[in-house]
N, C-alpha and C positions, 0 to 999 in steps of 0.2 A: 355528537355523541356527548352526554352527559357520564362524566366520572364522580365518585367521591373519592378526594385525596385527602390524607389528615385532617379529617374533619370539615371539611367543605365539599360541598356540591359544585362543577364549575366544567365547561366544558374539555373533552380531551384536549383540545388544539391549544389549550391556556395552560396544561400540566404541565409543572417541570419535577423531575425529581436530578438529585444532584449527580454529579458524574463520577464524583467521590462512592457513591452508595454503593455497600458494599453487598448490596442485593446482585447489584451489576457485574461488580468488578468479581466477586467471589462467591456467588449463587448462596449467601449466607439468609438465609431467611426460610420460609411456610408459606402456601396456600391452602386453600379449601375451593373446593369447585361445586357448589351447591346449586341445585336443579327450584328453579321457580316453578309455580304450577298455581294457577287462579289468583297471580300476584303476590304471591306468599315465598317464602324461602322453606322447600322443603327439608322436614328433621334437622332444625337449624340446632338447638340443644346437643345434639350429637356433634354437630360439624363443631361447633363452638368449642365444646369440650375436649374434642381432637387438637383444634388449634392451640388451647389452653395448656396442654399437657406437653404438646411438642414442643412449645418456647421456652416452655419449665425444665425439659431435659436439655434445649441448646442455650437454657441461661438465658433469653433474648427476651426481654421487657416486651410487655405488650400494654403499649400506651392505654388504650381502653378497656372500660368492662362492656361483658357478654353483654349489658343491657343497652350501652351505648351503638355497640357494634349492630346488635339488631334494630334499633332506631335509627340505623344509618342506612341499613339494608334496605327498612320500609321508605326511607325519603327518597335513595336512590330509585326504586323499583315503581315509587308514585309519580317520581321526575319523569322520568321515561317514560311509563303509561305501558310497561311490559307485562304482558299477564302468561307467558307461555315461556320461559328460558331457561337462561345460565346465567349465574351469578358469582364471579372471580374473588375471592377476598386475596391480598399480597400482603404481606408482611415482609418485611427487610430489618437489619437491625439500622439501615441508615447511614451514615459518614465514619470513615474511620481516616486514622492514619494508614500508609501503607504497611502492609505485614498481616497476619494471620490472626492476630491475637486480639481480641475485640477491644475497643475501649471500655476503659469502666466507668463511662457516662454517657452510652450510648443512646440516642436520641430515633428510635425508630421508624420507617415509613410503614404505612398504610393504606391500600389503594384499593377501591373495588370498581369492577367494570360490570356491566352486563350486555349481553345478546341473545339474539334470538333462539327460541328452542332448539337444541341440538339432540334429542333426545334418541338415542341408538338403539335400534332394532334390527339392522339388517344382518344375515346370517355372516358366518366368518369362516374361513379356509384359513389357517395358521401353520406356520413354520416353528421348530423347534431353533431358537435362536443358536448358532454357534460363536459368534461374535464377542458375546457381552454374558456374563451371569450374577444373578442376584448374591449379595454378600449378606448371607443369615445371621453372621456374627455381627454387622453392623448396627447400631442404633438407627443409624439413618434409614434401614426400612421399613421400619416403622412408622417413618414421617412421610407428609408431603413435601419433602426439601426441594428448594428451587432450583436444586442441580439434577436435572431429568437425562443427564446423559446416556446412561445406559439404557432406559428406556430408547431413546433417541437411535441411539445404534441398531437397538433389537428391531425396531420401525423399520430405517433404512433396509435393514436384511431383507424384513420382510419382504418391502418394497422390490428390491432387487432381485428375488424369488418366485415374484408374482404371487406372492399372496398377502392377503388382509391386514393381519396379525402375524406377532411373534408372543410365544411364550416362552418364558424364562426359566431356568433351572438355577438353581443355587450350587454352592461349592459342591455340595456332595451330591450331584448327582438328579437332586429331587425335583418336581416341581415346585414353582413357587406363584407363580403368576404370568398375565398377560403385560405384553408395555404399558398398558394403562387399564386394566381391569382385572379383578379378582375372579381365580378359576372354580368350578365346580363340576366334580362327575356324578352321575348316577350310575353306581355300580350295585348289581344285585338287590336292591330296591333301597340302598341306601344313600344320601345324596351328601358326596364327601366334599370337605374344603382344603388344601394345606394349610398347615396351623401357621400361626403367625413365627414362632420358631424359624421355620422352615423360608422365611422370607416373605410371606406374602404379607401386604399393606393390610392392618386392620380396617377395612374398609366399611360405609356406611353401610351399604344395603347388604356387603356381605353377614354384618354384624347383626340385621334384621330379618334374613334368611334362617342365620343359625339361632336365632329368639322363637321365630315362629312358624318355621318350616321343617324343623326337627332333622336339620342339617347338622353333621358333623366335623368337626378337625380331625384329622387324618394324615400322614405322610405319603404321598403320591409318586410317583414314577413316572416316566415316558410309557412303560410297559401297562401302567393301569387306564392308559388312553382305550387300550384294544380290548380291555377287558367291560369297559363304559357301555353304557344303555345311551347315555345323551350326556353332553359338555355344554356346557352353558358360562359366556363370561357376564360381571357384573359390576357396575359402579354407580354412582350416583345418575347417572344420565340417562341408564338403559339396562336391558339385559338382553343378551343376545345368543341365540344358538351359535355352539362351535360344529359345524359339521366334518371338519376334517384337518388334519394333522401332517403334515409331510406327504400329502398327498393321498392321505389313507381314510377313510369313513371312520366317522366315532360312530357307535350303533349303525345305524340303517342309513347315516347320512342326512339325517332330517330332524327339524324341530320337532320335539317330543310331549308327553305328556306333563313333564316336570315343570318345563318352561310354561306352557300352556295356564299350570296351576299356580306359578310364581308370577305371570301375569294378570291374574285374575283378581289378586290381592291386592287392594287399592291403598292399602298404608304402606304399601314398599316401597 
């Protein structure tokens, strides 16, 4: 397996990340998961813009400009020959002394890996997580942070309760997203998704659906699941029909026309 690490292509077996790297010790970093289709990363400018904005919020230096990162991705994809798959870019703050305060002279770690296609299309039965909630007041809810523990707790709970996925509520009891995807509900002819202010990650495909398919941001509660004709989970790797929540069907409990319309959009 070939990876890209701090400016170099190399076999994964030869890669080394310092044990004192804050990405490992503190989860101090960001990541992007990017779909590869026909040998090229999809929606790359949007992914890099989100990465850049997140790095600025964390005051985390980004050691390569977007042109260099784009070239690195092309080199990695070319070296692996992967035409259909997923690329993950991981950015950490790098090493530092013990303690929470970041070092003033941070030297970040940047790593990219690729894997075969992981396009997610399978129907989903979900539960509403009881073990944790999304903190809509934290700026981290708007970032692809290396700390994914709330999602891990929620997904473990879903598995224990016999479900495929977990929906996360925010502190006010409103729907935010699932453990790994944004949520859309079709209600009375309107396509609705929780607003970023309610804890929803500003997903790349979410933004495209808002721009291209007339979707709207709207606060949603668990009661809205009962009013929905259709529910869809979206992320950079796929669109999936959400057929039931806590054992109760959403709509007629099958994929519907809204999902079919979104899947028919080749640019989504």
